[in-house]
py3Dmol code that shows the C-alpha trace and the ligand (Angstrom):
import py3Dmol

protein = """\
ATOM      1  CA  MET A   1      -8.109  73.314  -8.590  1.00  0.00           C
ATOM      2  CA  SER A   2      -6.094  70.471 -10.054  1.00  0.00           C
ATOM      3  CA  GLU A   3      -3.375  71.246  -7.533  1.00  0.00           C
ATOM      4  CA  LEU A   4      -5.842  70.426  -4.794  1.00  0.00           C
ATOM      5  CA  THR A   5      -6.988  67.162  -6.347  1.00  0.00           C
ATOM      6  CA  ASP A   6      -3.416  66.071  -7.093  1.00  0.00           C
ATOM      7  CA  LYS A   7      -2.382  66.645  -3.502  1.00  0.00           C
ATOM      8  CA  LEU A   8      -5.365  64.726  -2.178  1.00  0.00           C
ATOM      9  CA  ARG A   9      -4.816  61.828  -4.573  1.00  0.00           C
ATOM     10  CA  LYS A  10      -1.203  61.559  -3.436  1.00  0.00           C
ATOM     11  CA  GLU A  11      -2.208  61.677   0.217  1.00  0.00           C
ATOM     12  CA  ILE A  12      -4.690  58.839  -0.237  1.00  0.00           C
ATOM     13  CA  GLU A  13      -2.251  56.747  -2.220  1.00  0.00           C
ATOM     14  CA  ASP A  14       0.417  57.136   0.469  1.00  0.00           C
ATOM     15  CA  ALA A  15      -1.848  56.508   3.440  1.00  0.00           C
ATOM     16  CA  VAL A  16      -0.745  53.490   5.507  1.00  0.00           C
ATOM     17  CA  ILE A  17      -3.495  51.396   7.126  1.00  0.00           C
ATOM     18  CA  THR A  18      -2.330  48.572   9.354  1.00  0.00           C
ATOM     19  CA  THR A  19      -4.678  48.833  12.330  1.00  0.00           C
ATOM     20  CA  LYS A  20      -8.369  49.234  12.939  1.00  0.00           C
ATOM     21  CA  ASP A  21      -7.728  52.721  14.314  1.00  0.00           C
ATOM     22  CA  GLU A  22      -5.870  53.756  11.218  1.00  0.00           C
ATOM     23  CA  LEU A  23      -8.717  52.408   9.114  1.00  0.00           C
ATOM     24  CA  GLU A  24     -11.223  54.516  11.026  1.00  0.00           C
ATOM     25  CA  ALA A  25      -8.964  57.573  10.818  1.00  0.00           C
ATOM     26  CA  PHE A  26      -8.773  57.079   7.054  1.00  0.00           C
ATOM     27  CA  ARG A  27     -12.539  56.842   6.774  1.00  0.00           C
ATOM     28  CA  LEU A  28     -12.992  60.007   8.829  1.00  0.00           C
ATOM     29  CA  ALA A  29     -10.343  61.932   6.915  1.00  0.00           C
ATOM     30  CA  TYR A  30     -11.588  61.167   3.427  1.00  0.00           C
ATOM     31  CA  LEU A  31     -14.881  59.319   3.167  1.00  0.00           C
ATOM     32  CA  SER A  32     -17.070  60.524   6.051  1.00  0.00           C
ATOM     33  CA  ARG A  33     -19.556  63.343   5.547  1.00  0.00           C
ATOM     34  CA  LYS A  34     -16.931  65.865   6.613  1.00  0.00           C
ATOM     35  CA  GLY A  35     -14.091  64.005   4.912  1.00  0.00           C
ATOM     36  CA  GLN A  36     -12.003  65.700   2.258  1.00  0.00           C
ATOM     37  CA  VAL A  37     -13.350  63.667  -0.654  1.00  0.00           C
ATOM     38  CA  THR A  38     -16.963  64.357   0.310  1.00  0.00           C
ATOM     39  CA  GLN A  39     -16.125  68.037   0.779  1.00  0.00           C
ATOM     40  CA  LEU A  40     -14.574  68.182  -2.643  1.00  0.00           C
ATOM     41  CA  LEU A  41     -17.651  66.568  -4.213  1.00  0.00           C
ATOM     42  CA  GLY A  42     -19.721  69.331  -2.685  1.00  0.00           C
ATOM     43  CA  LYS A  43     -17.598  71.897  -4.451  1.00  0.00           C
ATOM     44  CA  ILE A  44     -18.373  70.656  -7.974  1.00  0.00           C
ATOM     45  CA  GLY A  45     -21.318  73.042  -8.232  1.00  0.00           C
ATOM     46  CA  SER A  46     -19.186  76.091  -7.485  1.00  0.00           C
ATOM     47  CA  VAL A  47     -16.592  75.397 -10.128  1.00  0.00           C
ATOM     48  CA  ALA A  48     -16.664  77.435 -13.320  1.00  0.00           C
ATOM     49  CA  ALA A  49     -18.853  75.780 -15.942  1.00  0.00           C
ATOM     50  CA  GLU A  50     -16.057  75.086 -18.431  1.00  0.00           C
ATOM     51  CA  GLU A  51     -13.931  73.330 -15.759  1.00  0.00           C
ATOM     52  CA  ARG A  52     -16.772  71.490 -14.056  1.00  0.00           C
ATOM     53  CA  ARG A  53     -16.734  68.381 -16.205  1.00  0.00           C
ATOM     54  CA  ALA A  54     -12.995  67.734 -15.837  1.00  0.00           C
ATOM     55  CA  PHE A  55     -13.071  68.538 -12.119  1.00  0.00           C
ATOM     56  CA  GLY A  56     -16.038  66.254 -11.479  1.00  0.00           C
ATOM     57  CA  GLN A  57     -14.243  63.408 -13.224  1.00  0.00           C
ATOM     58  CA  GLN A  58     -11.102  63.901 -11.126  1.00  0.00           C
ATOM     59  CA  VAL A  59     -12.997  64.015  -7.839  1.00  0.00           C
ATOM     60  CA  ASN A  60     -14.935  60.879  -8.734  1.00  0.00           C
ATOM     61  CA  GLU A  61     -11.693  59.055  -9.509  1.00  0.00           C
ATOM     62  CA  ILE A  62     -10.306  60.074  -6.153  1.00  0.00           C
ATOM     63  CA  LYS A  63     -13.464  58.877  -4.444  1.00  0.00           C
ATOM     64  CA  GLN A  64     -13.116  55.508  -6.188  1.00  0.00           C
ATOM     65  CA  LEU A  65      -9.511  55.334  -5.125  1.00  0.00           C
ATOM     66  CA  ALA A  66     -10.306  56.081  -1.481  1.00  0.00           C
ATOM     67  CA  GLN A  67     -13.170  53.571  -1.407  1.00  0.00           C
ATOM     68  CA  THR A  68     -11.087  50.791  -2.950  1.00  0.00           C
ATOM     69  CA  LYS A  69      -8.234  51.443  -0.577  1.00  0.00           C
ATOM     70  CA  PHE A  70     -10.623  51.408   2.375  1.00  0.00           C
ATOM     71  CA  LYS A  71     -12.239  48.141   1.303  1.00  0.00           C
ATOM     72  CA  GLU A  72      -8.934  46.388   0.723  1.00  0.00           C
ATOM     73  CA  ALA A  73      -7.534  47.468   4.065  1.00  0.00           C
ATOM     74  CA  GLU A  74     -10.740  46.400   5.775  1.00  0.00           C
ATOM     75  CA  ASP A  75     -10.592  42.921   4.199  1.00  0.00           C
ATOM     76  CA  GLN A  76      -6.954  42.500   5.048  1.00  0.00           C
ATOM     77  CA  LEU A  77      -7.481  43.447   8.672  1.00  0.00           C
ATOM     78  CA  ALA A  78     -10.400  41.002   8.927  1.00  0.00           C
ATOM     79  CA  SER A  79      -8.380  38.065   7.602  1.00  0.00           C
ATOM     80  CA  GLY A  80      -5.367  38.967   9.737  1.00  0.00           C
ATOM     81  CA  GLN A  81      -7.627  38.955  12.706  1.00  0.00           C
ATOM     82  CA  GLN A  82      -8.834  35.484  11.818  1.00  0.00           C
ATOM     83  CA  ALA A  83      -5.279  34.204  11.684  1.00  0.00           C
ATOM     84  CA  SER A  84      -4.450  35.603  15.063  1.00  0.00           C
ATOM     85  CA  ARG A  85      -7.618  34.098  16.481  1.00  0.00           C
ATOM     86  CA  ALA A  86      -6.533  30.685  15.113  1.00  0.00           C
ATOM     87  CA  ALA A  87      -3.293  31.039  17.037  1.00  0.00           C
ATOM     88  CA  THR A  88      -5.261  31.090  20.267  1.00  0.00           C
ATOM     89  CA  ASP A  89      -7.195  27.887  19.455  1.00  0.00           C
ATOM     90  CA  ASP A  90      -7.723  25.484  22.326  1.00  0.00           C
ATOM     91  CA  ILE A  91      -4.213  24.199  22.861  1.00  0.00           C
ATOM     92  CA  THR A  92      -5.433  21.455  25.201  1.00  0.00           C
ATOM     93  CA  LEU A  93      -6.926  19.573  22.231  1.00  0.00           C
ATOM     94  CA  PRO A  94      -5.003  16.446  21.185  1.00  0.00           C
ATOM     95  CA  PRO A  95      -2.684  17.133  18.237  1.00  0.00           C
ATOM     96  CA  TYR A  96      -3.115  15.703  14.778  1.00  0.00           C
ATOM     97  CA  PRO A  97      -1.377  12.316  14.712  1.00  0.00           C
ATOM     98  CA  ILE A  98       2.069  12.376  13.135  1.00  0.00           C
ATOM     99  CA  THR A  99       2.189   9.429  10.774  1.00  0.00           C
ATOM    100  CA  THR A 100       5.654   7.943  10.392  1.00  0.00           C
ATOM    101  CA  GLY A 101       6.798   4.944   8.439  1.00  0.00           C
ATOM    102  CA  ARG A 102       7.825   1.732  10.113  1.00  0.00           C
ATOM    103  CA  LEU A 103      10.020  -1.262   9.413  1.00  0.00           C
ATOM    104  CA  HIS A 104       8.497  -4.268   7.691  1.00  0.00           C
ATOM    105  CA  PRO A 105       7.849  -7.154  10.125  1.00  0.00           C
ATOM    106  CA  LEU A 106      10.435  -9.232   8.262  1.00  0.00           C
ATOM    107  CA  THR A 107      13.052  -6.508   8.714  1.00  0.00           C
ATOM    108  CA  GLN A 108      12.178  -6.267  12.394  1.00  0.00           C
ATOM    109  CA  THR A 109      12.499 -10.042  12.747  1.00  0.00           C
ATOM    110  CA  LEU A 110      15.813 -10.078  10.921  1.00  0.00           C
ATOM    111  CA  ASP A 111      17.092  -7.301  13.203  1.00  0.00           C
ATOM    112  CA  ARG A 112      16.105  -9.364  16.232  1.00  0.00           C
ATOM    113  CA  ILE A 113      17.885 -12.436  14.873  1.00  0.00           C
ATOM    114  CA  LYS A 114      21.015 -10.389  14.162  1.00  0.00           C
ATOM    115  CA  GLN A 115      21.002  -8.972  17.697  1.00  0.00           C
ATOM    116  CA  VAL A 116      21.037 -12.489  19.150  1.00  0.00           C
ATOM    117  CA  PHE A 117      23.982 -13.577  17.040  1.00  0.00           C
ATOM    118  CA  TYR A 118      25.927 -10.372  17.609  1.00  0.00           C
ATOM    119  CA  ARG A 119      25.742 -11.202  21.292  1.00  0.00           C
ATOM    120  CA  LEU A 120      27.059 -14.688  20.561  1.00  0.00           C
ATOM    121  CA  GLY A 121      30.047 -13.260  18.683  1.00  0.00           C
ATOM    122  CA  PHE A 122      28.920 -13.778  15.075  1.00  0.00           C
ATOM    123  CA  SER A 123      29.578 -11.260  12.304  1.00  0.00           C
ATOM    124  CA  VAL A 124      27.399 -10.719   9.224  1.00  0.00           C
ATOM    125  CA  ALA A 125      28.293 -11.693   5.653  1.00  0.00           C
ATOM    126  CA  GLU A 126      26.376 -11.586   2.390  1.00  0.00           C
ATOM    127  CA  GLY A 127      26.463 -13.229  -1.010  1.00  0.00           C
ATOM    128  CA  PRO A 128      24.794 -12.882  -4.426  1.00  0.00           C
ATOM    129  CA  GLU A 129      21.223 -13.962  -5.160  1.00  0.00           C
ATOM    130  CA  LEU A 130      22.221 -15.142  -8.625  1.00  0.00           C
ATOM    131  CA  GLU A 131      24.416 -18.176  -8.031  1.00  0.00           C
ATOM    132  CA  ASP A 132      26.209 -20.744 -10.091  1.00  0.00           C
ATOM    133  CA  ASP A 133      25.759 -24.485  -9.776  1.00  0.00           C
ATOM    134  CA  PHE A 134      29.076 -24.923  -7.975  1.00  0.00           C
ATOM    135  CA  HIS A 135      28.214 -22.688  -5.007  1.00  0.00           C
ATOM    136  CA  ASN A 136      24.527 -23.511  -4.766  1.00  0.00           C
ATOM    137  CA  PHE A 137      24.904 -27.310  -5.140  1.00  0.00           C
ATOM    138  CA  THR A 138      28.189 -28.978  -6.022  1.00  0.00           C
ATOM    139  CA  ALA A 139      30.422 -27.540  -3.306  1.00  0.00           C
ATOM    140  CA  LEU A 140      27.658 -28.294  -0.803  1.00  0.00           C
ATOM    141  CA  ASN A 141      27.971 -31.993  -1.598  1.00  0.00           C
ATOM    142  CA  PHE A 142      24.746 -32.349  -3.581  1.00  0.00           C
ATOM    143  CA  PRO A 143      25.065 -35.452  -5.756  1.00  0.00           C
ATOM    144  CA  PRO A 144      24.435 -34.745  -9.468  1.00  0.00           C
ATOM    145  CA  GLU A 145      21.031 -36.441  -9.412  1.00  0.00           C
ATOM    146  CA  HIS A 146      19.819 -34.832  -6.168  1.00  0.00           C
ATOM    147  CA  PRO A 147      16.105 -33.881  -6.374  1.00  0.00           C
ATOM    148  CA  ALA A 148      16.770 -30.308  -5.154  1.00  0.00           C
ATOM    149  CA  ARG A 149      18.463 -29.656  -8.483  1.00  0.00           C
ATOM    150  CA  ASP A 150      15.225 -30.582 -10.204  1.00  0.00           C
ATOM    151  CA  MET A 151      13.439 -27.954 -12.281  1.00  0.00           C
ATOM    152  CA  GLN A 152      10.549 -28.086  -9.821  1.00  0.00           C
ATOM    153  CA  ASP A 153      12.437 -26.409  -7.005  1.00  0.00           C
ATOM    154  CA  THR A 154      15.007 -24.290  -8.738  1.00  0.00           C
ATOM    155  CA  PHE A 155      14.587 -21.221 -10.912  1.00  0.00           C
ATOM    156  CA  PHE A 156      17.217 -21.714 -13.572  1.00  0.00           C
ATOM    157  CA  VAL A 157      18.490 -18.524 -15.136  1.00  0.00           C
ATOM    158  CA  ARG A 158      20.850 -20.377 -17.484  1.00  0.00           C
ATOM    159  CA  LYS A 159      20.844 -24.079 -18.282  1.00  0.00           C
ATOM    160  CA  SER A 160      23.977 -25.004 -20.169  1.00  0.00           C
ATOM    161  CA  ASP A 161      25.205 -28.170 -21.863  1.00  0.00           C
ATOM    162  CA  ARG A 162      28.692 -26.784 -22.437  1.00  0.00           C
ATOM    163  CA  PRO A 163      31.335 -28.194 -20.071  1.00  0.00           C
ATOM    164  CA  ASP A 164      32.972 -24.771 -19.693  1.00  0.00           C
ATOM    165  CA  GLU A 165      29.753 -23.044 -18.684  1.00  0.00           C
ATOM    166  CA  GLN A 166      27.930 -23.476 -15.398  1.00  0.00           C
ATOM    167  CA  ASP A 167      24.186 -23.431 -14.836  1.00  0.00           C
ATOM    168  CA  LEU A 168      23.061 -20.194 -13.219  1.00  0.00           C
ATOM    169  CA  VAL A 169      20.259 -20.267 -10.660  1.00  0.00           C
ATOM    170  CA  LEU A 170      18.423 -17.969  -8.296  1.00  0.00           C
ATOM    171  CA  ARG A 171      19.912 -19.326  -5.092  1.00  0.00           C
ATOM    172  CA  THR A 172      17.597 -21.828  -3.436  1.00  0.00           C
ATOM    173  CA  HIS A 173      19.154 -21.290  -0.007  1.00  0.00           C
ATOM    174  CA  THR A 174      21.776 -19.115   1.715  1.00  0.00           C
ATOM    175  CA  SER A 175      24.160 -22.068   2.198  1.00  0.00           C
ATOM    176  CA  PRO A 176      26.261 -21.070  -0.868  1.00  0.00           C
ATOM    177  CA  VAL A 177      27.397 -18.022   1.123  1.00  0.00           C
ATOM    178  CA  GLN A 178      29.151 -20.494   3.471  1.00  0.00           C
ATOM    179  CA  ILE A 179      31.215 -21.621   0.508  1.00  0.00           C
ATOM    180  CA  ARG A 180      32.047 -18.060  -0.543  1.00  0.00           C
ATOM    181  CA  LEU A 181      33.027 -17.189   3.000  1.00  0.00           C
ATOM    182  CA  MET A 182      35.313 -20.203   3.445  1.00  0.00           C
ATOM    183  CA  LYS A 183      36.930 -19.550   0.068  1.00  0.00           C
ATOM    184  CA  THR A 184      37.928 -16.033   1.101  1.00  0.00           C
ATOM    185  CA  GLN A 185      38.579 -16.376   4.848  1.00  0.00           C
ATOM    186  CA  LYS A 186      40.561 -18.910   6.784  1.00  0.00           C
ATOM    187  CA  PRO A 187      39.159 -20.397  10.016  1.00  0.00           C
ATOM    188  CA  PRO A 188      38.364 -19.540  12.730  1.00  0.00           C
ATOM    189  CA  LEU A 189      35.213 -17.982  11.342  1.00  0.00           C
ATOM    190  CA  ARG A 190      31.875 -17.303  12.862  1.00  0.00           C
ATOM    191  CA  SER A 191      29.267 -15.540  10.721  1.00  0.00           C
ATOM    192  CA  ILE A 192      25.617 -15.327   9.947  1.00  0.00           C
ATOM    193  CA  MET A 193      24.547 -14.782   6.353  1.00  0.00           C
ATOM    194  CA  PRO A 194      21.069 -13.349   5.882  1.00  0.00           C
ATOM    195  CA  GLY A 195      19.438 -13.071   2.486  1.00  0.00           C
ATOM    196  CA  ARG A 196      16.663 -13.703   0.035  1.00  0.00           C
ATOM    197  CA  VAL A 197      16.215 -17.114  -1.545  1.00  0.00           C
ATOM    198  CA  TYR A 198      13.946 -18.455  -4.310  1.00  0.00           C
ATOM    199  CA  ARG A 199      12.009 -21.665  -4.821  1.00  0.00           C
ATOM    200  CA  ASN A 200       9.901 -22.703  -7.762  1.00  0.00           C
ATOM    201  CA  GLU A 201       7.014 -23.918  -5.622  1.00  0.00           C
ATOM    202  CA  SER A 202       3.292 -23.304  -5.856  1.00  0.00           C
ATOM    203  CA  ILE A 203       2.219 -20.330  -3.757  1.00  0.00           C
ATOM    204  CA  THR A 204       0.145 -21.229  -0.700  1.00  0.00           C
ATOM    205  CA  ALA A 205      -0.425 -19.940   2.829  1.00  0.00           C
ATOM    206  CA  LYS A 206       2.764 -21.800   3.787  1.00  0.00           C
ATOM    207  CA  SER A 207       5.094 -21.310   0.847  1.00  0.00           C
ATOM    208  CA  TYR A 208       6.029 -18.459  -1.422  1.00  0.00           C
ATOM    209  CA  CYS A 209       8.268 -18.275  -4.489  1.00  0.00           C
ATOM    210  CA  LEU A 210      10.785 -16.245  -2.495  1.00  0.00           C
ATOM    211  CA  PHE A 211      11.572 -16.024   1.188  1.00  0.00           C
ATOM    212  CA  HIS A 212      14.454 -15.193   3.517  1.00  0.00           C
ATOM    213  CA  GLN A 213      16.968 -17.305   5.345  1.00  0.00           C
ATOM    214  CA  VAL A 214      19.691 -16.662   7.847  1.00  0.00           C
ATOM    215  CA  GLU A 215      22.601 -18.999   7.410  1.00  0.00           C
ATOM    216  CA  GLY A 216      25.086 -19.551  10.217  1.00  0.00           C
ATOM    217  CA  LEU A 217      28.588 -20.963  10.113  1.00  0.00           C
ATOM    218  CA  TYR A 218      31.161 -21.575  12.816  1.00  0.00           C
ATOM    219  CA  VAL A 219      34.430 -23.221  11.811  1.00  0.00           C
ATOM    220  CA  ASP A 220      37.388 -23.691  14.134  1.00  0.00           C
ATOM    221  CA  ARG A 221      39.380 -26.446  15.801  1.00  0.00           C
ATOM    222  CA  HIS A 222      37.223 -28.739  17.976  1.00  0.00           C
ATOM    223  CA  VAL A 223      33.796 -27.282  17.201  1.00  0.00           C
ATOM    224  CA  SER A 224      31.287 -29.766  18.572  1.00  0.00           C
ATOM    225  CA  LEU A 225      27.675 -30.810  18.143  1.00  0.00           C
ATOM    226  CA  ALA A 226      27.102 -29.859  21.789  1.00  0.00           C
ATOM    227  CA  GLU A 227      28.063 -26.273  20.954  1.00  0.00           C
ATOM    228  CA  LEU A 228      25.665 -26.297  18.028  1.00  0.00           C
ATOM    229  CA  LYS A 229      22.803 -27.469  20.219  1.00  0.00           C
ATOM    230  CA  ASP A 230      23.658 -24.914  22.900  1.00  0.00           C
ATOM    231  CA  THR A 231      23.735 -22.125  20.333  1.00  0.00           C
ATOM    232  CA  LEU A 232      20.387 -23.086  18.851  1.00  0.00           C
ATOM    233  CA  ILE A 233      18.703 -23.446  22.234  1.00  0.00           C
ATOM    234  CA  MET A 234      20.054 -20.079  23.329  1.00  0.00           C
ATOM    235  CA  PHE A 235      18.758 -18.633  20.080  1.00  0.00           C
ATOM    236  CA  VAL A 236      15.147 -19.808  20.450  1.00  0.00           C
ATOM    237  CA  GLN A 237      15.101 -18.772  24.106  1.00  0.00           C
ATOM    238  CA  MET A 238      16.361 -15.284  23.269  1.00  0.00           C
ATOM    239  CA  ILE A 239      13.796 -14.877  20.488  1.00  0.00           C
ATOM    240  CA  TYR A 240      10.725 -16.498  22.035  1.00  0.00           C
ATOM    241  CA  GLY A 241      11.521 -16.388  25.742  1.00  0.00           C
ATOM    242  CA  GLU A 242      12.821 -18.900  28.288  1.00  0.00           C
ATOM    243  CA  GLU A 243       9.530 -20.827  28.297  1.00  0.00           C
ATOM    244  CA  VAL A 244       9.626 -21.652  24.593  1.00  0.00           C
ATOM    245  CA  ARG A 245       8.866 -25.308  23.781  1.00  0.00           C
ATOM    246  CA  TYR A 246      11.339 -26.699  21.268  1.00  0.00           C
ATOM    247  CA  ARG A 247      12.609 -30.029  20.069  1.00  0.00           C
ATOM    248  CA  ILE A 248      15.650 -31.131  18.119  1.00  0.00           C
ATOM    249  CA  ARG A 249      15.375 -34.189  15.883  1.00  0.00           C
ATOM    250  CA  PRO A 250      17.694 -35.962  13.447  1.00  0.00           C
ATOM    251  CA  SER A 251      17.435 -35.044   9.778  1.00  0.00           C
ATOM    252  CA  TYR A 252      19.389 -35.182   6.546  1.00  0.00           C
ATOM    253  CA  PHE A 253      21.205 -32.542   4.473  1.00  0.00           C
ATOM    254  CA  PRO A 254      23.956 -33.379   1.988  1.00  0.00           C
ATOM    255  CA  PHE A 255      26.227 -30.669   3.420  1.00  0.00           C
ATOM    256  CA  THR A 256      26.082 -31.718   7.093  1.00  0.00           C
ATOM    257  CA  GLU A 257      26.759 -34.913   9.005  1.00  0.00           C
ATOM    258  CA  PRO A 258      25.102 -35.460  11.386  1.00  0.00           C
ATOM    259  CA  SER A 259      22.128 -33.250  10.498  1.00  0.00           C
ATOM    260  CA  LEU A 260      19.243 -32.082  12.602  1.00  0.00           C
ATOM    261  CA  GLU A 261      16.145 -29.937  12.535  1.00  0.00           C
ATOM    262  CA  MET A 262      14.648 -27.790  15.250  1.00  0.00           C
ATOM    263  CA  ASP A 263      10.920 -27.329  15.821  1.00  0.00           C
ATOM    264  CA  VAL A 264       9.062 -24.840  17.985  1.00  0.00           C
ATOM    265  CA  TRP A 265       5.609 -25.476  19.431  1.00  0.00           C
ATOM    266  CA  TRP A 266       3.019 -23.149  17.925  1.00  0.00           C
ATOM    267  CA  GLY A 267      -0.398 -22.593  19.502  1.00  0.00           C
ATOM    268  CA  ASP A 268      -1.957 -23.802  22.716  1.00  0.00           C
ATOM    269  CA  GLU A 269      -1.755 -27.212  24.357  1.00  0.00           C
ATOM    270  CA  LYS A 270      -4.665 -28.784  22.475  1.00  0.00           C
ATOM    271  CA  THR A 271      -4.709 -27.227  19.024  1.00  0.00           C
ATOM    272  CA  GLY A 272      -1.012 -26.339  18.683  1.00  0.00           C
ATOM    273  CA  LYS A 273       1.560 -28.132  16.580  1.00  0.00           C
ATOM    274  CA  TRP A 274       5.314 -28.385  16.007  1.00  0.00           C
ATOM    275  CA  LEU A 275       6.669 -26.011  13.379  1.00  0.00           C
ATOM    276  CA  GLU A 276      10.121 -26.477  11.880  1.00  0.00           C
ATOM    277  CA  ILE A 277      12.195 -23.293  12.057  1.00  0.00           C
ATOM    278  CA  LEU A 278      15.668 -24.403  11.032  1.00  0.00           C
ATOM    279  CA  GLY A 279      17.994 -27.077   9.739  1.00  0.00           C
ATOM    280  CA  ALA A 280      21.517 -27.542  11.047  1.00  0.00           C
ATOM    281  CA  GLY A 281      24.395 -29.932  11.466  1.00  0.00           C
ATOM    282  CA  MET A 282      28.129 -30.468  11.545  1.00  0.00           C
ATOM    283  CA  VAL A 283      29.724 -29.283   8.306  1.00  0.00           C
ATOM    284  CA  HIS A 284      30.330 -32.325   6.071  1.00  0.00           C
ATOM    285  CA  PRO A 285      34.043 -33.119   5.468  1.00  0.00           C
ATOM    286  CA  ASN A 286      33.386 -33.009   1.703  1.00  0.00           C
ATOM    287  CA  VAL A 287      32.240 -29.389   2.034  1.00  0.00           C
ATOM    288  CA  LEU A 288      35.404 -28.441   3.916  1.00  0.00           C
ATOM    289  CA  ARG A 289      37.493 -30.193   1.273  1.00  0.00           C
ATOM    290  CA  ALA A 290      35.695 -28.329  -1.534  1.00  0.00           C
ATOM    291  CA  VAL A 291      37.051 -25.065  -0.105  1.00  0.00           C
ATOM    292  CA  ASN A 292      40.478 -26.396   0.880  1.00  0.00           C
ATOM    293  CA  VAL A 293      39.907 -26.548   4.609  1.00  0.00           C
ATOM    294  CA  ASP A 294      41.449 -29.647   6.164  1.00  0.00           C
ATOM    295  CA  PRO A 295      38.707 -31.675   7.904  1.00  0.00           C
ATOM    296  CA  GLU A 296      41.380 -33.399  10.009  1.00  0.00           C
ATOM    297  CA  THR A 297      42.269 -30.070  11.608  1.00  0.00           C
ATOM    298  CA  TYR A 298      39.007 -28.168  11.521  1.00  0.00           C
ATOM    299  CA  SER A 299      35.378 -28.888  12.208  1.00  0.00           C
ATOM    300  CA  GLY A 300      32.365 -26.665  12.079  1.00  0.00           C
ATOM    301  CA  PHE A 301      28.672 -26.360  12.548  1.00  0.00           C
ATOM    302  CA  ALA A 302      26.156 -24.709  10.253  1.00  0.00           C
ATOM    303  CA  PHE A 303      22.510 -23.846  10.370  1.00  0.00           C
ATOM    304  CA  GLY A 304      19.920 -22.257   8.145  1.00  0.00           C
ATOM    305  CA  MET A 305      16.685 -20.757   9.372  1.00  0.00           C
ATOM    306  CA  GLY A 306      13.591 -19.365   7.680  1.00  0.00           C
ATOM    307  CA  VAL A 307      12.967 -15.734   8.602  1.00  0.00           C
ATOM    308  CA  GLU A 308       9.301 -15.842   7.505  1.00  0.00           C
ATOM    309  CA  ARG A 309       8.644 -18.869   9.716  1.00  0.00           C
ATOM    310  CA  ILE A 310      10.245 -17.196  12.690  1.00  0.00           C
ATOM    311  CA  ALA A 311       8.307 -13.961  12.081  1.00  0.00           C
ATOM    312  CA  MET A 312       5.019 -15.842  11.655  1.00  0.00           C
ATOM    313  CA  LEU A 313       5.559 -17.695  14.919  1.00  0.00           C
ATOM    314  CA  PHE A 314       6.615 -14.537  16.704  1.00  0.00           C
ATOM    315  CA  TYR A 315       3.673 -12.412  15.588  1.00  0.00           C
ATOM    316  CA  GLY A 316       1.044 -15.130  15.094  1.00  0.00           C
ATOM    317  CA  ILE A 317       0.700 -14.640  11.328  1.00  0.00           C
ATOM    318  CA  ASP A 318      -0.947 -17.630   9.626  1.00  0.00           C
ATOM    319  CA  ASP A 319      -0.445 -16.823   5.930  1.00  0.00           C
ATOM    320  CA  ILE A 320       2.992 -16.118   4.462  1.00  0.00           C
ATOM    321  CA  ARG A 321       1.463 -14.178   1.546  1.00  0.00           C
ATOM    322  CA  LEU A 322       0.457 -11.380   3.932  1.00  0.00           C
ATOM    323  CA  LEU A 323       4.148 -10.555   4.264  1.00  0.00           C
ATOM    324  CA  TYR A 324       4.343  -9.840   0.535  1.00  0.00           C
ATOM    325  CA  ASP A 325       1.019  -8.117  -0.198  1.00  0.00           C
ATOM    326  CA  ASN A 326       2.146  -4.703   1.083  1.00  0.00           C
ATOM    327  CA  ASP A 327      -1.332  -4.046   2.451  1.00  0.00           C
ATOM    328  CA  LEU A 328      -0.992  -1.078   4.798  1.00  0.00           C
ATOM    329  CA  ARG A 329      -3.807  -2.369   7.014  1.00  0.00           C
ATOM    330  CA  PHE A 330      -1.591  -5.377   7.720  1.00  0.00           C
ATOM    331  CA  LEU A 331       1.759  -3.596   7.874  1.00  0.00           C
ATOM    332  CA  GLN A 332       0.555  -0.863  10.245  1.00  0.00           C
ATOM    333  CA  GLN A 333       0.050  -3.481  12.951  1.00  0.00           C
ATOM    334  CA  PHE A 334       3.769  -3.942  13.517  1.00  0.00           C
TER     335      PHE A 334
END
"""
ligand_1 = """\
14
DAH
N 20.013 -24.910 3.311
C 18.976 -25.621 4.022
C 17.634 -25.324 3.389
O 17.504 -24.419 2.662
C 18.942 -25.199 5.460
C 20.161 -25.659 6.190
C 20.189 -26.890 6.813
C 21.285 -24.887 6.240
C 21.287 -27.335 7.494
C 22.417 -25.312 6.923
C 22.392 -26.548 7.554
O 23.515 -24.598 7.009
O 23.491 -26.962 8.213
O 16.695 -26.002 3.644
"""
view = py3Dmol.view(width=600, height=400)
view.addModel(protein, "pdb")
view.setStyle({"model": 0}, {"cartoon": {"style": "trace"}})
view.addModel(ligand_1, "xyz")
view.setStyle({"model": 1}, {"stick": {}})
view.zoomTo()
view.show()
């Protein structure tokens, strides 16, 4: 008897059920009224009394085994079927949106500015954000008592009274990179110098404690103011389009002579206003001398523009703080 049950148990254990047909065949072979397990159950009565108990237990175990196997295979087939139905979902439906990152509007603006100057033959240079007094002020012809050195505008990192130790500042503009460039490279040179600058000002819709500038420097023999004006006009036209309204007016910077500023009209005819986007001028002879370039032989022009200003004009953003909040609802618009 136990030979019979062992054989049947093995058969059930080894049965492979991967299709609905195989599942039905399994049911018919073992669990249906004429199935082997049911047949065996019917035989319990005819077994000798002393073996009946053990035999009954074995047959019941086999029945359990067959039922469990059937149920598991049934469940598996049902879920497999669901998966294959999902694969035939309506493929004409629009897909889930793929969300990708994007460049910050300031980065996009900076890229645009760089593209313009690449086309005009400028290369890109960079300098440190932590500067010393010499590069940030002295070499740029700032007199010792100049108000820009005042605590109100400058973040001092080190204020020193020792003659052998310079003050250290978070650079207040990118102009010190001009000095670094001219110290390491001889003219002719033509570079833009983008970077982050810091000012100790109160934070408003118009000003922030840090912002970005792009400095420009062109030094060679016979560089003229006319070339500077041409370059700047080409720049605003390439950024804002041929129709852009701009004006150039005289100004003052210690490191240029003459100096000028450029404004761009922002808004419509009635409610618009002029917004300053850059300062510029012919490099002051004292600046050239500070880096051992002979002002009798060489001349140059320089400019410095605010990237935030240019981005705000370009996109119509009216509060500089939006550029630093990192609010996705704002950033996703660019
Ligand atoms: N450094 C000036 C500023 O931060 C901007 C500037 C003006 C840069 C004139 C220049 C320049 O190179 O020639 O306001």
